N, C-alpha and C positions, 0 to 999 in steps of 0.2 A: 541325290548326290551322296556317294559313299564316303565315309570318313577314311582318311589315309591311315595305313597301319604304321604304328610307331616302330622305328628301328632301335629304340632304346631297350636294351635287354633287361633293364630294371623297371620298365613301365608296368605299373600295377602290382609290383612286389613291395611289400612293406619291409621296413627295417627289422621288425620282429621276425618275419619269415626268413629273411636273409641270415640273421644271426642264428636262428634255430637250425637252419639247414647246415650252416658252417659248423656249429657245435656238434650236430649229429654226425657229420662227415669226419671232422678233424678231432673233436673233443677240445676242451679248454686248454689242455696242456700243449698240444701242437699249435692251436690257434695263438696261444701266448708266445710261442717261439716264432711263428710266422709274422705276427703283428705284436711287437713288444710294447704293450700298454698295460697299465696296472690293473684295469678292470678284467683282464683275461688271466693275469698271473697271481693276483692277491685276492683270495676268497671269491672266486668268480661265480656269477649267477647271471641268468638271462636278464632279470629285472635290473640289477645294478649296471650291467653292461649297456642295456638300452638307455638308461638314464644318462650315462656318460656319453654315449655315441650321439644322442639327440642334441646334446649341448656342445659337442666338440666336432666341428666340421672336418678338420684334417684327419681325425681318427675314423670318422664315418666314411670318408673317401677311401681310406685304406681298406676298410672292411668291404665296401662295395666293389673295389677293384679285385680283391681276392675272390669275392663271390663270382664275378664275371669270369675270372680265370678258371674257377672251379666248376662252373655250370655244366660243361660237357661231361664231367665225372659224376654229377649228381643224378 
């Protein structure tokens, strides 16, 4: 019996990969304009942003939604 294929576009994609792709595509400046959170606007880094996003569900959801909208461009 075969396993069904997931329809979730985030299936198997880590938060770190999502963030790295978004930063590579937009840069922290534009990312901070698109999602106005301190970890993108005040001394941003991948590490500090991951720490914040792992603890803050509403912010992580915004990043995931942006990633899904950006996927066709990546």
